[in-house]
C-alpha positions as CSV (number, residue, x, y, z in Angstrom):
1,M,226.2,271.2,207.9
2,A,225.1,268.9,210.7
3,Q,227.6,267.5,213.1
4,V,226.9,264.0,212.0
5,I,225.8,262.4,208.6
6,I,223.6,259.1,208.5
7,G,224.1,257.4,205.3
8,V,221.4,254.8,204.3
9,D,221.3,252.0,202.1
10,P,217.9,250.9,202.0
11,H,216.5,247.7,200.7
12,K,212.9,246.1,200.6
13,R,213.4,244.4,203.8
14,S,216.3,245.9,205.5
15,A,218.3,249.2,205.8
16,T,221.9,249.7,206.7
17,I,223.2,252.9,208.0
18,E,226.7,254.4,208.6
19,I,227.0,257.3,210.6
20,I,230.2,259.7,210.2
21,N,231.3,263.0,211.6
22,A,232.6,266.1,209.9
23,R,235.9,264.4,209.6
24,E,234.5,261.3,207.9
25,K,235.0,259.1,210.8
26,T,232.8,256.4,211.5
27,V,230.8,257.0,214.8
28,G,228.0,254.4,214.4
29,Q,226.7,251.7,212.1
30,G,224.0,249.0,212.0
31,R,221.6,247.1,210.1
32,F,217.6,247.2,210.6
33,G,214.8,245.6,209.4
34,T,212.1,248.0,207.6
35,D,209.1,246.7,209.7
36,R,207.9,248.9,212.5
37,D,210.2,247.5,215.2
38,G,213.3,247.6,213.0
39,Y,212.4,251.3,211.7
40,Q,212.0,252.3,215.4
41,A,215.4,250.8,216.3
42,M,217.1,252.7,213.3
43,L,215.3,256.0,214.2
44,S,216.5,255.6,217.8
45,A,220.1,254.8,216.6
46,G,220.1,258.1,214.7
47,R,218.7,260.1,217.4
48,K,221.5,259.3,219.6
49,H,223.2,262.1,217.7
50,K,221.7,265.7,218.3
51,D,222.7,267.5,215.3
52,R,222.2,264.9,212.3
53,L,221.2,264.8,208.7
54,W,219.9,261.8,207.0
55,T,220.9,260.9,203.7
56,I,219.4,258.4,201.4
57,E,220.0,257.1,197.9
58,G,216.8,257.0,195.6
59,C,214.4,258.7,197.7
60,N,212.0,258.5,194.8
61,G,212.8,255.0,194.2
62,I,213.6,252.0,196.5
63,G,214.5,254.7,199.5
64,R,211.1,256.5,199.1
65,R,209.4,254.7,202.2
66,V,212.3,255.0,204.6
67,A,212.8,258.5,203.7
68,Q,209.1,259.5,203.9
69,R,208.8,257.8,207.2
70,L,211.9,259.7,208.4
71,V,210.5,263.1,207.2
72,A,207.0,262.2,208.7
73,D,208.6,261.7,212.1
74,G,210.3,265.3,211.4
75,E,213.8,264.2,210.6
76,P,215.9,266.3,208.1
77,V,216.6,264.0,204.9
78,V,218.4,264.7,201.7
79,D,218.1,262.5,198.5
80,V,221.7,261.5,197.0
81,P,221.9,261.0,193.2
82,A,222.9,257.6,192.4
83,K,225.6,258.7,190.1
84,L,227.4,260.4,192.9
85,S,227.1,257.7,195.5
86,A,228.4,255.2,193.0
87,R,231.6,257.5,192.2
88,A,232.3,257.9,195.9
89,R,232.0,254.1,196.3
90,V,234.6,253.7,193.5
91,F,237.0,256.3,195.0
92,A,236.5,254.7,198.5
93,T,237.1,251.0,197.5
94,G,238.9,251.1,194.1
95,Q,236.0,249.3,192.4
96,G,232.3,249.5,192.2
97,R,231.4,246.7,193.8
98,K,228.4,247.1,196.3
99,T,228.1,246.0,199.7
100,D,225.6,247.4,202.0
101,P,228.0,249.2,204.7
102,V,230.0,250.5,201.8
103,D,226.9,251.9,200.1
104,A,225.7,253.5,203.3
105,R,229.2,255.2,203.8
106,S,229.3,256.5,200.4
107,V,226.0,258.1,200.6
108,A,227.1,260.0,203.8
109,V,230.3,260.9,202.3
110,V,228.8,262.4,199.2
111,A,226.1,264.3,201.5
112,L,229.2,265.6,203.6
113,R,231.3,266.8,200.4
114,T,228.3,267.7,198.2
115,E,226.2,271.1,198.6
116,G,222.7,271.6,197.2
117,L,221.5,268.1,197.4
118,R,217.3,268.1,197.4
119,Q,215.7,268.2,200.8
120,V,213.2,265.7,201.0
121,V,209.7,266.8,202.0
122,T,206.5,265.0,202.7
123,D,204.9,264.3,199.3
124,D,201.2,263.3,200.3
125,T,199.7,264.5,197.0
126,T,202.0,262.4,195.1
127,V,201.4,259.4,197.2
128,A,197.8,259.8,196.9
129,L,198.0,260.2,193.1
130,R,199.9,256.7,192.7
131,L,197.4,255.1,195.0
132,L,194.4,256.1,193.2
133,V,195.8,255.7,189.9
134,D,196.8,252.2,190.8
135,R,193.2,251.6,192.1
136,R,191.7,253.0,188.7
137,D,194.2,250.8,186.7
138,Q,192.8,247.8,189.0
139,L,189.3,248.5,188.3
140,G,190.1,248.6,184.4
141,R,191.6,245.1,184.3
142,A,188.5,244.1,186.6
143,R,186.4,245.4,184.1
144,T,187.8,244.0,181.2
145,E,187.7,240.7,182.7
146,V,184.1,240.8,183.5
147,V,183.1,242.0,180.0
148,S,185.3,239.2,178.4
149,R,183.6,236.5,180.6
150,L,180.1,238.0,179.7
151,H,181.0,238.3,176.1
152,H,181.7,234.4,176.2
153,L,178.3,234.0,177.8
154,L,176.4,236.0,175.6
155,L,177.9,234.3,172.6
156,E,176.5,230.9,174.0
157,L,173.0,232.9,174.3
158,V,172.8,234.9,171.0
159,P,173.7,234.4,167.5
160,G,176.9,236.5,166.8
161,G,177.0,237.7,170.5
162,A,177.4,241.4,171.5
163,K,179.4,244.2,170.1
164,K,182.9,244.5,171.3
165,D,182.6,247.7,173.4
166,L,179.9,246.8,175.8
167,S,178.1,248.7,178.4
168,A,175.9,247.4,181.2
169,Q,173.0,248.7,179.6
170,Q,173.8,247.3,176.3
171,A,174.4,243.7,177.8
172,R,171.2,244.1,179.5
173,A,169.1,244.6,176.3
174,V,170.8,241.8,174.5
175,L,170.3,239.5,177.4
176,G,166.5,240.6,177.4
177,S,166.1,239.4,174.1
178,V,166.7,235.9,175.0
179,R,164.6,233.4,177.1
180,P,166.3,230.2,177.2
181,R,164.1,227.1,178.1
182,D,166.9,224.5,179.0
183,V,168.7,224.4,182.1
184,V,172.1,225.1,180.4
185,G,171.0,228.3,178.7
186,K,168.9,229.3,182.2
187,T,172.1,228.8,183.9
188,R,174.0,231.1,181.4
189,R,171.4,233.6,181.3
190,R,171.5,233.8,185.2
191,L,175.3,234.0,185.4
192,A,175.1,236.6,182.8
193,S,172.7,238.8,184.6
194,E,175.1,238.6,187.6
195,L,178.0,239.6,185.7
196,I,176.0,242.4,184.5
197,G,175.5,243.6,188.2
198,E,179.1,243.3,188.6
199,L,179.8,245.8,185.7
200,V,177.5,248.1,186.9
201,V,179.2,248.3,190.3
202,I,182.8,248.5,188.5
203,D,181.6,251.2,186.3
204,K,180.5,253.4,189.3
205,K,183.6,252.8,190.9
206,I,185.5,253.8,187.9
207,K,183.4,257.1,187.7
208,I,184.2,257.9,191.3
209,A,188.0,257.1,190.8
210,K,188.1,259.4,187.7
211,Q,186.5,262.3,189.5
212,E,189.1,261.7,192.4
213,L,191.8,261.9,190.3
214,T,190.5,264.9,188.0
215,D,190.3,266.9,191.2
216,L,193.6,265.6,192.7
217,V,195.4,266.6,189.5
218,D,193.5,269.9,189.2
219,G,194.7,270.7,192.7
220,T,198.3,270.2,191.8
221,G,197.9,273.2,189.2
222,S,199.2,270.6,186.7
223,R,197.8,271.4,183.0
224,L,198.7,268.0,181.8
225,M,195.0,267.3,180.9
226,D,195.0,270.2,178.7
227,L,197.2,268.0,176.3
228,T,195.1,265.9,173.8
229,G,194.8,262.4,174.7
230,T,195.8,262.8,178.3
231,G,193.2,262.2,180.8
232,P,193.1,262.0,184.5
233,S,194.8,258.5,185.0
234,G,197.5,259.5,182.3
235,A,198.3,262.8,184.0
236,A,198.1,261.5,187.4
237,R,200.4,258.4,186.6
238,L,203.1,261.0,185.2
239,L,202.8,263.3,188.4
240,G,202.8,260.4,190.8
241,D,206.1,258.8,189.2
242,I,207.9,262.0,188.5
243,G,207.2,263.2,191.9
244,D,208.8,266.6,192.8
245,I,210.1,268.1,189.4
246,A,212.4,270.1,191.5
247,R,214.6,267.3,191.9
248,F,215.6,267.7,188.1
249,A,218.4,270.2,187.6
250,S,217.4,271.0,184.0
251,R,215.3,269.9,181.3
252,A,217.9,267.7,179.8
253,H,218.3,266.0,183.3
254,F,214.7,265.5,183.4
255,A,214.5,263.9,179.8
256,S,217.3,261.5,180.4
């Protein structure tokens, strides 16, 4: 066990640390911003202690960012389950009321008293999966918006408009069947043509994103895409949200 344990209570804009020794005596503490300067100050405060272990609650949630930054900087980090730190907080204070210093200390105490906590490792693949699937979702929303606007214009240009599931090629064919002569009709046709161009670009990006997701999911060794109805985006979302499956002690723990 390390000579000092650094408990971290992370938030979006700040992180509070409590440093304790093997006798649970506080030997350091502080509150730091999560920007670059604040993080560097926190790292420096921790590195004043040679044999140290960083302990963070929620390394797959609010604590993920600070945990991954520490690991990337070569620091040893373990993930403390929220249930354990909450229990330690009640024992220490007689109540479950949360304060940043108490939370940070509770996390450190749990790590000192508990064996087998999960070591946090770099999860570049998981991060990449989340980034790509978020981008794919964004492209999907953009496509839906463009198609909706296109439908509205085509409905004004063509009796009955176009079918609901519309591709760029189909929209171009529909648009090619009309030759309005009035200024309003010509304007609608030009705007519809521009939207078709946007749709072509988005569809190309979606195709690229789908292939990137497929390659990345395949690279993990996962067989999620073998399941009926599970495509690259669905598989990537599951893998990205779950992260390291080893953090679950059992199937029941995972299911809960």
